[in-house]
C-alpha positions in Angstrom: 0.1 -0.1 -0.1 1.4 3.3 -1.1 0.5 7.0 -1.0 2.0 10.2 -2.4 2.5 13.6 -0.9 3.5 16.8 -2.8 6.5 18.6 -1.6 7.1 22.4 -2.1 7.4 24.0 -5.5 10.1 22.3 -7.6 10.9 19.4 -4.9 8.8 16.8 -6.6 6.8 14.4 -4.3 7.5 11.5 -1.9 6.0 8.1 -1.9 4.8 6.7 1.4 4.7 2.9 1.8 4.9 0.1 4.3 8.4 -1.0 5.3 9.7 -4.0 3.6 11.9 -6.6 5.4 14.8 -5.9 2.9 14.5 -2.1 3.6 15.1 -2.5 7.3 18.9 -1.5 7.4 18.3 1.8 5.2 15.3 2.7 7.2 16.9 2.3 10.5 20.1 4.1 9.4 17.9 6.9 8.1 16.2 7.2 11.6 19.5 6.9 13.4 21.0 9.8 11.2 18.0 12.2 12.0 18.8 11.7 15.6 22.6 12.6 15.3 24.0 9.6 13.5 25.7 7.9 16.5 25.6 4.1 15.7 23.8 1.9 18.5 25.3 -1.3 19.8 24.4 -4.4 17.7 22.1 -5.9 20.4 20.2 -2.9 20.7 19.7 -2.5 16.8 18.8 -6.4 16.8 16.2 -6.0 19.6 14.5 -2.8 17.7 14.5 -5.0 14.6 12.5 -7.7 16.4 10.1 -5.3 18.1 9.0 -2.8 15.2 6.1 -4.2 13.6 7.1 -4.0 9.9 3.2 -3.9 8.7 2.8 -0.7 10.9 6.0 1.0 9.9 6.2 3.7 7.1 9.0 5.0 4.8 8.9 8.2 2.7 10.8 7.8 -0.5 12.1 10.6 -2.9 12.9 8.4 -5.9 15.4 5.8 -4.6 16.2 7.8 -1.3 14.5 7.0 1.9 13.8 10.6 3.5 11.3 9.8 6.2 10.2 7.1 8.8 7.5 6.5 11.2 6.2 3.5 13.0 3.3 2.4 15.5 3.5 -0.4 18.1 0.4 -2.2 19.1 0.3 -1.3 22.7 -2.4 -1.7 25.3 -2.6 1.4 27.7 -4.1 1.4 31.4 -6.6 4.1 31.5 -8.7 5.4 34.5 -10.6 2.5 36.0 -8.0 0.0 35.3 -9.2 -1.0 31.7 -6.4 -1.9 29.0 -7.2 -0.1 25.9 -5.5 -0.6 22.3 -3.3 2.3 21.7 -0.8 3.0 18.7 2.7 3.7 20.3 3.9 6.2 17.7 7.7 5.8 17.3 10.6 6.1 15.0 9.5 9.4 13.4 12.0 11.4 11.4 12.5 13.5 8.2 15.7 13.9 6.6 17.4 17.2 7.0 17.6 17.7 3.4 13.8 17.3 3.1 12.6 19.7 5.9 9.6 22.0 5.5 8.1 20.0 2.4 5.2 18.7 4.4 6.6 15.2 4.8 6.0 15.2 8.6 2.5 16.1 8.1 2.1 13.5 5.4 3.4 10.6 7.6 1.1 11.9 10.5 -1.8 12.0 8.3 -1.3 8.4 7.0 -0.4 7.0 10.2 -3.6 8.3 12.2 -5.8 7.1 9.1 -4.1 3.6 9.5 -4.7 3.8 13.3 -8.4 4.4 13.0 -8.6 1.6 10.2 -6.9 -0.6 12.7 -9.6 0.3 15.4 -7.4 1.6 17.8 -9.1 4.7 19.8 -5.8 6.1 21.0 -2.4 7.1 19.7 0.4 7.8 22.1 3.8 8.9 21.8 7.1 10.4 23.6 8.3 13.5 22.0 12.0 14.4 21.2 10.7 17.9 20.5 7.5 18.5 22.4 6.4 21.6 20.3 6.0 19.5 17.3 3.0 17.3 18.0 0.5 19.7 19.3 -0.6 20.6 15.8 -1.4 16.9 15.1 -3.7 16.7 18.2 -1.4 15.3 20.9 -1.3 16.7 24.3 1.0 16.0 27.3 -0.9 13.7 29.6 1.8 12.3 32.1 5.0 13.5 33.4 7.9 12.0 35.2 10.3 13.1 38.0 13.9 13.3 37.6 16.0 13.4 41.1 19.4 13.2 42.4 19.3 12.4 46.2 22.1 13.5 48.5 22.2 10.3 50.7 24.7 11.6 53.0 22.1 14.1 54.2 18.8 12.6 53.4 17.4 9.9 55.7 14.4 7.7 55.2 11.4 7.0 57.5 10.0 3.7 56.6 6.6 2.1 57.5 6.0 -0.8 59.8 6.6 -4.1 58.2 9.7 -3.0 56.2 12.3 -5.1 58.2 10.3 -8.2 57.4 11.1 -7.8 53.6 14.0 -10.0 52.6 16.2 -8.6 49.8 18.7 -10.7 47.7 20.9 -10.1 44.8 19.9 -11.9 41.5 21.0 -12.0 38.0 19.1 -9.7 36.1 18.5 -12.2 33.1 17.7 -15.0 35.5 15.3 -13.0 37.4 13.5 -11.6 34.4 10.4 -13.7 34.5 9.7 -12.9 38.2 10.2 -9.2 37.7 8.0 -9.2 34.8 5.2 -11.0 37.0 5.5 -8.1 39.4 5.3 -5.6 36.7 2.1 -7.2 35.1 0.5 -6.9 38.6 1.3 -3.3 38.6 -0.1 -2.4 35.1 -3.7 -2.2 36.0 -3.1 -0.2 39.3 -1.9 3.1 37.5 -3.2 4.9 34.3 -0.6 5.5 31.7 1.1 2.1 32.1 1.9 -0.3 29.1 1.1 -3.9 29.3 4.3 -5.7 27.8 3.8 -7.3 24.6 6.1 -10.5 23.8 9.5 -9.3 23.3 9.4 -6.0 25.3 10.5 -7.9 28.5 13.9 -7.9 26.8 14.0 -4.1 26.7 14.9 -3.5 30.4 17.6 -6.1 30.3 19.6 -4.3 27.4 22.8 -3.5 28.9 25.5 -2.7 26.3 28.7 -1.3 27.9 28.4 1.8 25.7 25.3 2.8 27.7 26.8 2.4 31.2 28.4 5.7 31.3 31.0 4.4 33.6 28.7 2.4 35.8 28.7 -1.1 36.6 27.0 -3.7 34.6 23.1 -3.8 35.4 22.5 -5.3 38.9 19.2 -6.6 40.4 17.9 -7.0 43.8 14.6 -9.1 44.5 12.2 -8.2 47.6 10.6 -11.3 49.1 8.0 -12.0 51.8 7.0 -15.5 52.9 8.9 -16.9 49.8 7.0 -14.8 47.4 8.8 -12.1 45.2 6.9 -8.8 45.9 9.2 -6.3 44.2 12.4 -5.8 42.5 15.1 -2.9 41.7 17.4 -2.8 38.8 20.2 -0.3 39.0 23.9 0.5 38.3 26.6 1.7 40.6 28.9 4.3 39.2 32.1 4.3 41.4 33.6 7.6 42.0 36.2 9.0 44.4 37.8 12.1 45.4 40.4 13.4 47.9 37.6 13.3 50.4 36.8 9.7 49.9 34.4 7.4 48.0 31.6 9.4 46.1 29.7 6.9 44.1 26.3 7.1 42.4 23.4 4.6 42.5 21.8 5.1 39.1 18.2 3.6 39.3 16.6 2.0 36.4 13.5 0.3 37.7 11.8 0.0 41.1 8.5 -2.0 41.5 6.9 -2.9 44.8 3.6 -4.3 45.3 3.1 -3.0 48.8 4.4 0.0 50.8 6.8 -1.9 53.0 8.4 -3.6 49.9 8.7 -0.4 48.2 10.4 1.3 51.2 12.7 -1.8 51.7 14.0 -1.3 48.2 14.4 2.4 48.4 16.2 2.0 51.7 18.5 -0.5 50.1 19.3 1.9 47.2 19.9 4.8 49.5 22.4 2.7 51.6 24.6 1.0 49.3 28.1 1.4 50.4 30.9 3.8 49.0 28.0 5.9 47.3 26.6 9.2 48.3 23.9 9.8 45.9 21.0 8.0 44.1 20.1 9.2 40.6 16.6 8.5 39.1 14.9 9.4 35.8 11.2 9.5 34.8 9.7 8.2 38.0 6.0 8.8 39.0 5.3 12.5 40.2 3.6 11.1 43.2 6.0 8.1 44.1 6.2 7.0 47.7 10.0 7.9 48.2 9.3 11.6 48.3 7.1 11.0 51.5 9.7 9.0 53.2 12.6 11.3 52.8 13.7 13.7 55.5 14.5 16.6 53.3 13.0 16.8 49.8 14.9 20.0 48.9 18.1 18.0 48.9 16.6 15.4 46.3 16.8 18.1 43.4 13.4 17.2 41.7 12.8 18.3 38.1 9.5 17.4 36.3 9.4 16.5 32.6 6.7 15.7 30.0 6.4 11.9 29.2 3.6 10.5 27.3 1.4 12.5 25.1 -2.0 11.3 24.0 -4.2 11.5 21.1 -7.7 10.5 20.9 -8.3 8.9 17.4 -11.9 8.3 18.0 -13.2 10.4 20.7 -16.4 8.5 21.5 -14.7 5.2 21.9 -11.7 6.7 23.9 -14.1 8.5 26.5 -16.1 5.7 26.8 -13.4 3.4 27.5 -12.5 4.8 30.9 -14.3 5.5 34.0 -14.8 8.8 35.8 -14.1 9.3 39.6 -17.4 11.4 40.0 -20.7 11.2 38.1 -20.5 13.3 34.9 -23.1 14.3 32.2 -21.5 16.8 29.9 -21.8 17.9 26.3 -18.3 18.7 24.7 -17.8 20.8 21.8 -14.7 19.3 20.3 -12.4 21.0 17.8 -10.4 18.7 15.6 -9.0 20.0 12.2 -6.5 17.1 11.5 -9.1 14.4 12.2 -12.5 16.0 11.3 -14.3 12.9 12.1 -14.0 13.8 15.8 -15.3 17.5 15.5 -18.5 18.4 16.9 -20.7 17.6 19.9 -20.3 14.6 22.2 -22.4 13.8 25.2 -20.3 12.1 27.8 -22.0 10.3 30.6 -20.0 8.2 33.2 -19.2 7.3 36.8 -16.9 5.0 38.6 -18.5 1.9 37.0 -18.4 2.9 33.4 -19.2 5.5 30.7 -20.5 6.0 27.3 -19.8 9.0 24.7 -22.1 9.7 21.7 -22.9 12.2 19.2 -25.4 14.9 20.2 -27.0 18.1 18.8 -27.6 19.3 22.5 -26.1 22.6 23.7 -22.5 22.4 24.6 -21.3 22.8 28.0 -17.5 22.8 27.4 -15.5 23.7 24.3 -12.1 22.4 23.8 -9.8 20.9 21.1 -8.8 17.2 21.0 -5.4 18.2 22.2 -6.8 19.3 25.6 -8.8 16.1 25.7 -5.6 14.3 25.1 -3.8 16.0 28.0 -6.7 15.5 30.4 -7.4 11.9 29.3 -5.4 10.0 31.8 -6.2 12.2 34.8 -2.8 13.9 35.2 -3.7 17.2 33.9 -7.1 19.0 34.9 -9.4 20.4 32.5 -9.7 23.5 35.1 -5.9 24.1 34.7 -6.1 24.0 30.9 -9.4 26.5 31.2 -6.9 28.6 33.4 -4.7 28.9 30.4 -7.6 29.7 28.0 -7.7 26.3 26.2 -11.0 25.1 27.7 -14.1 27.3 27.7 -17.0 26.9 30.0 -20.1 27.3 28.3 -22.5 26.1 31.2 -21.8 27.4 34.7 -20.5 24.7 37.0 -19.6 22.4 34.0 -15.9 23.1 34.2 -15.8 22.0 38.0 -18.0 18.9 37.5 -16.1 17.5 34.6 -12.6 18.4 35.9 -13.2 16.6 39.1 -14.8 13.6 37.2 -11.7 13.2 34.8 -9.3 12.8 37.7 -7.6 9.4 37.9 -8.4 8.8 41.4 -5.5 6.0 41.9 -2.3 8.0 41.8 -0.9 10.1 39.1 -0.5 8.5 35.5 2.8 7.2 34.6 4.7 5.9 31.7 7.1 3.3 32.8 9.4 3.3 29.9 9.9 4.9 26.6 9.4 3.4 23.1 
């Protein structure tokens, strides 16, 4: 299946077509060049080849030259209420620097969203290398992650009862992979924004090329157990450092998952107390994660928040009806969506903590907003009230904004994307 997009005057046209098996190397090399051209380790390249679904990957060709790429994983995303909803995981998007400003990115996004709709997936999600790009295609920043560097020489932990009853032991990361994945799978329905791991994705957190260690150790793993059952795990590296004042190593956290408060606390206490280290570094952790309420001094943790998952409603009715709402809601939304016009117009959303429905209506609207704002608020991590404060949601019926904003909350913790794609 191919399609064609016009370029600027004199630039010719580009053919868009599904990736063929024999085109993988040039496709991936084109993508890497767009992100700086640094080669990846062979094992990482091989893993991406196994994970990328060729039937959902696109190439844009100018004659015999590949000048653009895009792909879409077939994920299932946890939404408020715990349902696992099909979502296209947009990835590997690039346009060659020689072909910028010719409409290629718009063409790739157009073709891709048409395909996602044809696949029957109500959501598309992505992580953005440049966040300013994707708003015009209807994507809104819906989850955020915390980066932190904790000074463990000056920050102590106050742990809950039961922490001392959790047994910790080192384990080979590969050998422990299956039990860690079982813990992860139990966590997925608990928090909106988490991704159910498709076959093959369990290999991603175990990828450990020396070039990615930044001077640190090979990946290490500790399992948490209670009564013989694995209740959590931590995967991390130690970066040994020293100065004239003594050892000053860093613990670089990759993953921490615990099924209960005592397990989580035991894992964090372990990471904070590793010998010959003075700091714990973490990236992309949940904005409401428990460790922030265990530490003695949050100021010495150097928190920084960054956008993570961007959400796009491909089918407004199906997407809004797939989640639950933490308070009863009955509201008519006037939705603007120039890029996917099938979504534009009025939708009546009715729902509560047990379920929801969303259908076309001719009734008078209560709120007006674009599909971008719906994407930002969809997982409950961004409030409609906050968006209204920025002038991006308009209240047309008095009281509708507060009612709907409260209902859209996730109710079970801040939404979180556990890993990139």
